[in-house]
C-alpha positions as CSV (number, residue, x, y, z in Angstrom):
1,M,154.1,20.0,133.4
2,T,157.0,18.1,131.7
3,D,157.7,19.9,128.3
4,L,158.6,16.5,126.5
5,L,156.9,13.3,126.8
6,T,158.7,10.1,126.1
7,S,157.2,6.6,126.3
8,T,156.7,3.2,124.5
9,D,153.6,2.1,122.9
10,A,153.9,-1.5,121.9
11,A,157.2,-1.7,119.8
12,V,157.3,2.1,119.1
13,G,158.9,5.1,120.9
14,R,156.8,7.9,121.5
15,I,158.2,11.6,121.7
16,R,155.6,14.2,122.2
17,L,156.3,17.9,122.4
18,N,154.4,19.3,125.4
19,R,154.8,23.2,125.8
20,P,151.3,24.2,124.4
21,K,151.5,28.0,125.6
22,A,154.7,28.2,123.7
23,L,153.5,26.4,120.7
24,H,155.9,23.6,121.7
25,A,158.8,25.6,121.3
26,L,162.0,23.9,122.0
27,N,164.2,24.5,125.0
28,T,167.5,22.9,126.0
29,A,166.1,20.4,128.3
30,M,163.6,19.3,125.7
31,G,166.6,18.6,123.1
32,Q,168.6,16.9,125.7
33,A,165.4,14.7,126.8
34,M,165.0,13.8,123.2
35,L,168.7,12.8,122.7
36,D,168.5,10.7,125.8
37,A,165.4,8.9,124.6
38,L,166.7,8.3,121.0
39,G,170.1,7.0,122.4
40,A,168.1,4.4,124.7
41,W,165.8,3.1,121.9
42,E,168.4,2.8,119.5
43,Q,170.0,0.1,121.7
44,D,166.7,-1.3,122.5
45,P,165.8,-4.2,120.5
46,A,161.9,-4.1,121.5
47,V,161.6,-0.6,120.0
48,E,161.1,-0.8,116.3
49,A,160.3,2.6,115.1
50,I,159.9,6.2,116.5
51,L,156.9,8.7,116.3
52,I,157.2,12.4,117.1
53,D,154.3,14.6,117.6
54,H,152.8,17.4,119.8
55,A,150.3,16.5,122.7
56,E,148.0,19.2,122.5
57,G,147.3,22.8,121.2
58,R,147.6,24.2,117.6
59,G,151.4,24.0,116.8
60,F,153.7,21.2,116.1
61,C,156.4,23.3,117.2
62,A,157.1,27.1,116.7
63,G,160.9,26.8,116.8
64,G,163.4,27.3,119.8
65,D,163.5,29.4,122.9
66,I,164.3,32.7,120.9
67,R,163.9,34.8,124.3
68,M,166.6,32.7,126.1
69,I,168.9,32.9,123.2
70,A,168.6,36.4,122.9
71,E,168.9,37.1,126.6
72,S,172.0,34.7,126.5
73,G,173.2,36.6,123.3
74,A,173.1,39.9,125.2
75,G,175.6,38.5,127.8
76,D,178.6,36.1,127.5
77,G,176.5,33.8,125.0
78,K,176.8,30.4,126.9
79,Q,173.3,29.6,127.5
80,A,172.7,30.2,123.7
81,A,175.7,28.0,122.8
82,D,174.6,25.1,125.0
83,F,171.3,25.2,123.3
84,F,172.4,25.2,119.9
85,R,174.9,22.5,120.5
86,V,172.3,20.1,122.1
87,E,169.6,21.0,119.3
88,Y,172.0,20.2,116.3
89,R,173.2,17.0,118.1
90,M,169.5,16.0,118.3
91,N,168.8,17.1,114.7
92,H,172.1,15.1,113.6
93,R,170.9,12.0,115.9
94,L,167.5,12.3,114.0
95,F,169.1,12.5,110.6
96,T,171.5,9.3,111.1
97,Y,168.9,7.2,113.2
98,P,168.9,3.4,112.2
99,K,165.2,3.0,113.0
100,P,162.5,4.6,111.0
101,V,161.1,7.7,112.5
102,A,157.8,9.5,111.6
103,T,157.1,13.0,112.4
104,F,153.5,14.5,112.5
105,M,153.7,18.3,111.0
106,D,150.1,19.0,112.1
107,G,150.0,22.7,112.6
108,I,152.9,25.4,112.9
109,T,156.2,23.8,111.9
110,M,158.8,26.5,112.0
111,G,162.4,26.8,112.9
112,G,163.5,24.1,115.4
113,G,160.2,22.3,114.4
114,V,161.6,21.9,110.7
115,G,164.8,20.5,112.4
116,I,162.7,17.8,114.0
117,S,160.7,17.0,110.9
118,L,162.9,17.0,108.0
119,P,165.4,14.1,109.1
120,A,162.6,11.7,109.5
121,R,161.9,9.1,107.1
122,F,158.2,9.6,107.2
123,R,157.2,13.4,107.3
124,V,153.3,13.8,107.6
125,A,151.7,17.1,106.5
126,T,148.1,17.9,106.9
127,Q,145.6,20.7,106.2
128,N,146.8,22.4,109.3
129,T,150.6,22.5,108.7
130,K,152.2,26.0,108.6
131,F,155.9,25.3,107.4
132,A,158.4,28.2,107.4
133,M,161.8,29.3,108.4
134,P,161.1,32.8,109.1
135,E,164.6,33.6,110.9
136,T,165.7,36.6,108.5
137,G,162.6,38.5,110.0
138,I,164.8,38.5,113.5
139,G,168.1,38.7,112.4
140,L,168.7,34.8,112.5
141,F,169.1,32.5,109.5
142,P,167.6,29.0,108.6
143,D,169.4,26.7,110.9
144,V,168.7,23.2,112.2
145,G,170.0,22.1,108.7
146,G,168.2,24.7,106.9
147,G,171.5,25.2,104.6
148,W,171.3,21.2,103.7
149,Y,167.5,21.0,103.2
150,L,166.7,24.1,101.6
151,S,169.7,24.0,99.1
152,R,168.3,20.7,97.8
153,L,164.9,22.0,96.9
154,P,164.2,22.4,93.0
155,G,165.5,25.3,91.3
156,R,165.8,28.5,93.6
157,I,162.8,27.6,95.7
158,G,165.1,27.3,98.8
159,E,166.6,30.8,98.3
160,Y,163.0,32.2,98.2
161,I,162.1,30.5,101.4
162,A,165.2,31.3,103.1
163,L,164.9,35.0,102.3
164,T,161.3,35.6,102.4
165,G,160.4,33.3,105.2
166,H,157.2,32.2,103.0
167,R,154.8,30.0,104.8
168,L,154.1,26.5,102.8
169,D,150.9,24.6,103.4
170,G,150.6,21.0,103.6
171,A,149.9,20.3,100.1
172,E,153.1,22.6,99.2
173,C,155.2,20.4,101.5
174,V,154.3,17.5,99.7
175,A,154.9,18.9,96.4
176,L,158.4,20.1,97.3
177,G,159.2,16.7,98.9
178,L,159.6,18.4,102.4
179,A,156.6,15.9,103.5
180,T,156.3,12.4,102.3
181,H,152.3,12.2,102.9
182,Y,149.4,14.3,103.3
183,L,146.8,13.1,105.7
184,H,143.4,14.7,107.1
185,A,144.4,15.7,110.8
186,E,141.2,13.6,111.7
187,H,143.0,10.5,110.7
188,L,146.3,10.9,112.4
189,D,145.2,8.9,115.6
190,E,144.3,6.1,113.5
191,A,147.7,6.2,111.6
192,K,149.6,6.4,115.0
193,A,147.6,3.5,116.5
194,R,148.1,1.4,113.5
195,I,151.9,2.0,113.3
196,A,152.0,1.1,116.8
197,A,150.4,-2.1,116.2
198,D,152.6,-2.6,113.3
199,P,155.8,-0.6,113.0
200,G,157.5,-2.5,110.2
201,D,154.5,-1.4,108.0
202,I,154.7,2.4,108.3
203,Q,155.1,3.2,104.3
204,A,152.0,1.0,103.8
205,I,149.9,2.6,106.6
206,L,150.4,6.1,105.6
207,D,149.8,5.2,102.0
208,G,146.6,3.7,103.0
209,L,145.4,6.8,104.8
210,A,146.7,9.5,102.7
211,A,144.3,12.0,101.2
212,P,144.1,13.5,97.8
213,T,147.1,16.5,97.9
214,P,145.3,19.7,97.1
215,E,146.9,21.9,94.3
216,A,150.3,23.2,95.6
217,R,150.1,27.1,94.9
218,I,153.7,27.5,95.0
219,L,154.1,25.6,91.9
220,E,152.4,28.5,89.7
221,H,155.3,30.7,90.7
222,C,158.4,28.3,90.2
223,S,159.5,29.9,87.2
224,A,159.5,33.4,88.5
225,I,161.1,32.4,91.6
226,D,163.8,30.5,89.5
227,R,164.3,33.8,87.3
228,L,163.9,36.5,90.1
229,F,166.1,34.5,92.6
230,A,168.9,33.5,90.3
231,A,171.6,36.0,91.2
232,D,174.2,34.5,93.7
233,T,174.2,37.9,95.6
234,L,171.5,39.6,97.4
235,E,171.9,42.6,95.6
236,G,171.4,40.8,92.4
237,I,168.2,39.5,93.6
238,L,166.9,42.7,94.8
239,A,167.8,44.3,91.5
240,A,165.7,41.6,89.6
241,L,162.8,42.3,91.6
242,E,162.9,45.9,91.2
243,A,163.2,45.6,87.5
244,D,160.1,43.2,87.2
245,G,157.2,45.3,87.1
246,G,154.6,42.3,88.1
247,E,152.5,42.5,91.0
248,W,154.0,39.2,92.6
249,A,157.6,40.6,92.3
250,Q,156.8,43.9,93.9
251,Q,155.4,42.0,96.7
252,Q,158.5,39.8,97.5
253,R,160.5,43.3,97.2
254,A,158.4,44.6,100.0
255,T,158.9,41.5,102.0
256,L,162.8,41.4,101.5
257,R,162.7,45.2,102.6
258,T,161.3,44.2,106.2
259,K,164.2,41.4,106.7
260,S,167.6,41.9,108.1
261,P,170.2,42.6,105.3
262,Q,173.0,40.9,107.2
263,A,170.7,37.8,107.9
264,M,169.8,37.4,104.1
265,K,173.4,37.6,103.2
266,V,174.2,34.9,105.8
267,S,171.2,32.7,104.5
268,L,172.5,32.8,100.8
269,R,176.0,31.8,101.8
270,L,174.7,29.0,103.9
271,L,172.6,27.6,101.0
272,A,175.4,27.9,98.5
273,E,177.5,26.3,100.7
274,G,175.2,23.6,101.7
275,R,174.7,22.6,98.4
276,T,178.3,21.0,98.5
277,M,178.5,20.1,101.9
278,P,180.4,16.7,102.3
279,S,177.9,15.5,105.2
280,F,175.2,16.5,107.4
281,A,177.6,16.6,110.2
282,D,179.8,19.3,108.4
283,E,176.5,21.2,107.8
284,M,175.8,21.2,111.4
285,R,179.3,22.0,112.5
286,Q,179.2,25.2,110.1
287,E,175.7,26.3,111.3
288,Y,176.7,25.9,115.0
289,A,179.7,28.5,114.3
290,V,177.4,30.8,112.4
291,A,174.8,30.5,115.0
292,T,176.9,31.2,118.1
293,R,178.0,34.5,116.4
294,V,175.0,35.7,114.8
295,G,172.9,35.2,118.0
296,R,175.4,37.8,119.7
297,L,175.1,40.5,116.7
298,P,172.8,43.7,117.2
299,D,170.5,42.4,114.2
300,F,169.1,39.4,116.4
301,A,168.5,41.5,119.7
302,E,166.6,44.1,117.4
303,G,164.7,41.4,115.4
304,V,163.6,39.8,118.7
305,R,162.7,43.2,120.3
306,A,160.7,44.3,117.3
307,V,158.8,41.1,116.4
308,I,158.5,39.2,119.7
309,L,158.9,41.8,122.7
310,D,157.8,45.0,121.5
311,K,155.8,43.7,118.7
312,D,156.1,46.8,116.7
313,N,157.3,45.1,113.7
314,A,159.8,47.9,113.0
315,P,163.1,46.7,113.4
316,K,166.1,49.0,112.8
317,W,168.7,47.0,111.1
318,N,172.3,47.4,111.6
319,P,174.0,47.5,108.9
320,A,170.7,49.0,107.5
321,T,171.3,48.0,103.7
322,P,172.6,45.3,101.9
323,E,175.5,47.4,100.4
324,A,176.6,48.2,104.0
325,V,177.1,44.3,105.0
326,T,180.6,43.6,103.6
327,Q,182.2,40.5,102.6
328,D,184.7,40.5,105.5
329,Q,181.7,40.8,107.9
330,I,180.0,37.6,106.4
331,D,183.7,35.9,106.2
332,A,183.8,36.4,109.9
333,I,180.5,34.8,110.7
334,F,181.4,31.8,108.8
335,A,184.9,31.3,109.9
336,P,185.7,27.9,111.8
337,L,185.4,27.8,115.5
338,P,188.8,27.0,117.2
339,A,188.9,22.9,117.7
340,H,188.1,23.1,121.7
341,E,184.6,25.1,120.8
342,A,183.5,23.5,117.8
343,W,180.3,21.4,117.3
344,T,180.6,17.6,117.6
345,P,178.0,15.1,117.1
346,A,176.6,13.1,120.4
């Protein structure tokens, strides 16, 4: 079975993720196939727009091929670096693509799935959408442009999502601007058929089929998030949560206790620098340097063991506390790569 299906439907290029048993998690070949298709369609005047969805199953895309990245990171790291290079080139190509792209985030949209969705001009959420960047729970960080996208959310919501891995539903995605439209899943086939018939009118088609957006529950916590996640340091955020006597704050503190201290510090710095990053290419260049290093550190291997392999959900992080993660360690993770190793756009 082909993991990625590409085709043309009238004047529309179709990309369909087709790894249902892995919740359509991306591998290197899928990323390269997407790059190849996007490159060909960009030069084809008969193709006016691109649609990205999944062929079957309950997930749009659960992320990247984490097992492969972990196995590679335990060795020379080359396969993982190749994966990140291709994936980030695909993310950047979507971000800069000259033709309209519509993604259908129907189901689990996490990690690598976020990287496919957020560059698109039209981003459709449904009642099935489960959107998250849960990487700190496995010793990673919200990559695929997470430092760019999350840092541009209102207030400190980006920091909250990056640190806790909180899952957003479709309504919350729309409220935060992560999705442009909210459709009931049963109307997606009609939307895609109408777009194929009239790709120049995507906005009006999605506007016409959009359903009333349910209440976005995260908005109830915006003021608390802005207050409790306001500090620039992980230690400051944890202290604010500890000092707050409310139930919600204590729930967040309990969640952060399960995450990698190193990964959380990496994530905070990523968002802080992402806010002023000159371009998306600069963001991806930095994230590639960070990813190739973090993927070879002990916390990633331990996070994959605890969450994905053994499933005991009891990782032993090293360093074990925020205070033990030094500024020198974070600086080394963020140092630019030598020119011959650095990421470049496709």
